[in-house]
TILO-296013 format. One line per 4 residues: number of its first residue (from 1); for each residue x, y, z of N, C-alpha, C. Coordinates in pm, whole numbers. Layout:
N
NUM	X Y Z X Y Z X Y Z | ...
END
This chain:
111
1	-583 -1153 -1048 -540 -1101 -918 -625 -981 -880 | -676 -979 -759 -754 -866 -710 -659 -768 -641 | -611 -671 -718 -511 -576 -671 -564 -494 -554 | -685 -444 -565 -741 -362 -458 -750 -441 -328
5	-799 -562 -335 -810 -644 -213 -673 -663 -149 | -570 -688 -231 -436 -705 -176 -388 -576 -112 | -409 -463 -179 -366 -334 -125 -430 -307 11 | -556 -344 24 -629 -314 147 -590 -404 264
9	-505 -505 240 -454 -587 350 -340 -517 423 | -287 -410 367 -174 -339 428 -223 -258 549 | -142 -251 654 -181 -174 772 -213 -27 737 | -328 18 779 -368 157 756 -416 189 616
13	-421 89 528 -463 114 389 -615 133 382 | -654 221 291 -797 245 271 -822 283 126 | -943 259 80 -984 287 -57 -1040 428 -67 | -1004 495 -175 -1057 629 -201 -1089 640 -349
17	-1172 738 -383 -1206 767 -522 -1196 919 -539 | -1071 970 -549 -1053 1116 -554 -1107 1179 -682 | -1114 1101 -787 -1172 1147 -913 -1272 1041 -954 | -1385 1082 -1007 -1492 988 -1040 -1440 873 -1128
21	-1459 751 -1080 -1419 632 -1154 -1274 592 -1136 | -1197 668 -1061 -1056 636 -1038 -1036 590 -894 | -1023 461 -876 -1004 402 -744 -855 404 -711 | -824 443 -588 -685 442 -541 -681 376 -404
25	-561 327 -369 -537 278 -233 -443 377 -167 | -480 419 -46 -403 518 27 -359 462 162 | -253 522 212 -212 503 350 -192 644 404 | -254 673 518 -259 813 561 -335 890 455
29	-280 1003 413 -346 1080 307 -273 1067 173 | -185 967 160 -103 950 40 -143 825 -39 | -146 838 -171 -175 726 -259 -51 638 -272 | -70 506 -261 40 414 -291 8 323 -409
33	-119 321 -455 -156 243 -573 -274 308 -643 | -256 334 -772 -364 384 -856 -426 263 -924 | -548 227 -886 -612 106 -937 -685 135 -1068 | -755 248 -1075 -824 287 -1197 -926 187 -1243
37	-911 143 -1367 -1010 58 -1432 -986 -91 -1408 | -883 -126 -1335 -854 -266 -1308 -771 -335 -1414 | -738 -265 -1523 -652 -323 -1627 -504 -306 -1594 | -475 -210 -1508 -336 -183 -1470 -336 -125 -1330
41	-216 -112 -1276 -201 -49 -1145 -82 45 -1153 | -98 165 -1099 11 262 -1093 80 251 -959 | 213 230 -962 289 207 -839 419 284 -839 | 464 320 -721 595 382 -703 698 270 -716
45	776 274 -824 869 164 -856 1015 205 -846 | 1041 319 -786 1178 363 -770 1180 504 -713 | 1297 544 -664 1310 679 -608 1306 785 -717 | 1337 744 -840 1339 839 -952 1311 762 -1080
49	1311 833 -1191 1280 772 -1320 1382 665 -1358 | 1510 690 -1330 1614 592 -1365 1588 457 -1299 | 1558 457 -1170 1530 332 -1099 1404 265 -1153 | 1300 342 -1178 1174 287 -1227 1188 230 -1368
53	1281 286 -1446 1301 238 -1583 1358 97 -1590 | 1419 49 -1482 1470 -88 -1481 1356 -187 -1508 | 1241 -164 -1448 1126 -251 -1468 1071 -238 -1610 | 1074 -117 -1665 1029 -94 -1802 1117 -172 -1899
57	1247 -175 -1872 1339 -250 -1959 1312 -401 -1953 | 1276 -452 -1836 1250 -595 -1821 1118 -634 -1888 | 1015 -551 -1873 880 -579 -1926 833 -464 -2015 | 896 -443 -2131 863 -325 -2213 719 -320 -2263
61	654 -436 -2277 515 -437 -2325 413 -425 -2213 | 456 -442 -2089 361 -448 -1979 386 -345 -1868 | 491 -267 -1880 520 -163 -1781 560 -37 -1856 | 503 75 -1814 538 204 -1875 541 312 -1767
65	605 421 -1800 610 535 -1708 470 592 -1691 | 432 621 -1568 300 681 -1542 295 823 -1595 | 181 859 -1649 161 996 -1697 171 1092 -1579 | 230 1206 -1602 241 1316 -1507 336 1291 -1390
69	332 1172 -1329 415 1147 -1210 528 1047 -1236 | 544 1007 -1360 648 911 -1395 787 958 -1359 | 810 1087 -1369 944 1139 -1338 982 1119 -1192 | 882 1091 -1108 906 1067 -966 918 917 -934
73	929 833 -1037 949 690 -1016 822 606 -1019 | 714 660 -1072 588 587 -1079 575 519 -1215 | 531 392 -1213 507 315 -1335 364 265 -1339 | 319 241 -1460 190 175 -1482 221 30 -1519
77	170 -63 -1440 196 -205 -1461 65 -270 -1507 | 66 -326 -1627 -55 -389 -1681 -74 -527 -1618 | -198 -557 -1585 -233 -683 -1522 -265 -787 -1629 | -234 -911 -1601 -265 -1018 -1695 -162 -1032 -1806
81	-51 -961 -1795 54 -969 -1896 168 -1056 -1848 | 289 -1017 -1881 407 -1097 -1849 460 -1075 -1708 | 412 -971 -1639 457 -949 -1502 380 -1046 -1412 | 451 -1142 -1349 383 -1241 -1266 311 -1176 -1146
85	203 -1239 -1103 125 -1187 -991 211 -1170 -865 | 301 -1265 -839 383 -1251 -718 476 -1130 -727 | 520 -1097 -848 603 -977 -864 518 -850 -849 | 395 -855 -896 304 -740 -878 278 -719 -729
89	257 -826 -654 239 -812 -509 364 -751 -445 | 481 -794 -489 606 -738 -436 618 -589 -470 | 578 -552 -591 582 -410 -631 483 -327 -548 | 367 -384 -519 270 -316 -431 332 -296 -294
93	396 -401 -242 461 -392 -110 565 -280 -109 | 647 -273 -213 752 -172 -220 694 -32 -232 | 587 -17 -312 522 113 -326 465 158 -192 | 397 66 -125 339 95 7 449 140 104
97	558 63 110 667 95 202 730 230 171 | 744 261 43 802 390 3 714 506 48 | 584 489 36 491 596 76 483 607 227 | 478 495 297 476 498 445 600 570 497
101	715 546 437 840 608 481 836 760 468 | 751 812 380 740 958 362 640 1022 457 | 560 939 522 462 994 617 535 1040 744 | 485 1143 810 540 1178 941 531 1058 1035
105	628 1041 1120 632 922 1207 504 902 1285 | 442 1009 1329 319 998 1408 203 946 1326 | 211 956 1192 102 912 1105 127 774 1043 | 242 715 1070 273 584 1013 195 475 1085
109	132 385 1007 57 276 1072 151 177 1139 | 100 113 1241 176 7 1307 113 -126 1269 | 196 -222 1245 146 -353 1198 82 -432 1308
END
């Protein structure tokens, strides 16, 4: 699955490299997917750690709390594991929607 290509289909999404070698997908000035090396994707998977841990419980070998921002509901989802591609696309959609909802209304993309 080409995660970056899917992310860039979202309205207003764009690719950035805020740190050398770390590719991210943004909407407005906010990251909604940390692509990194292509082995995993970092996504907002809940409003808080408790909600995001539901996915960790379902896929303990393929989903983990993201370093530094995990307490805010971000998970690292490994690609090519037990998490099906259609579920990864759904998680990208949810992460995107969560970040768009935090943007000021004037900065939210229109579909």
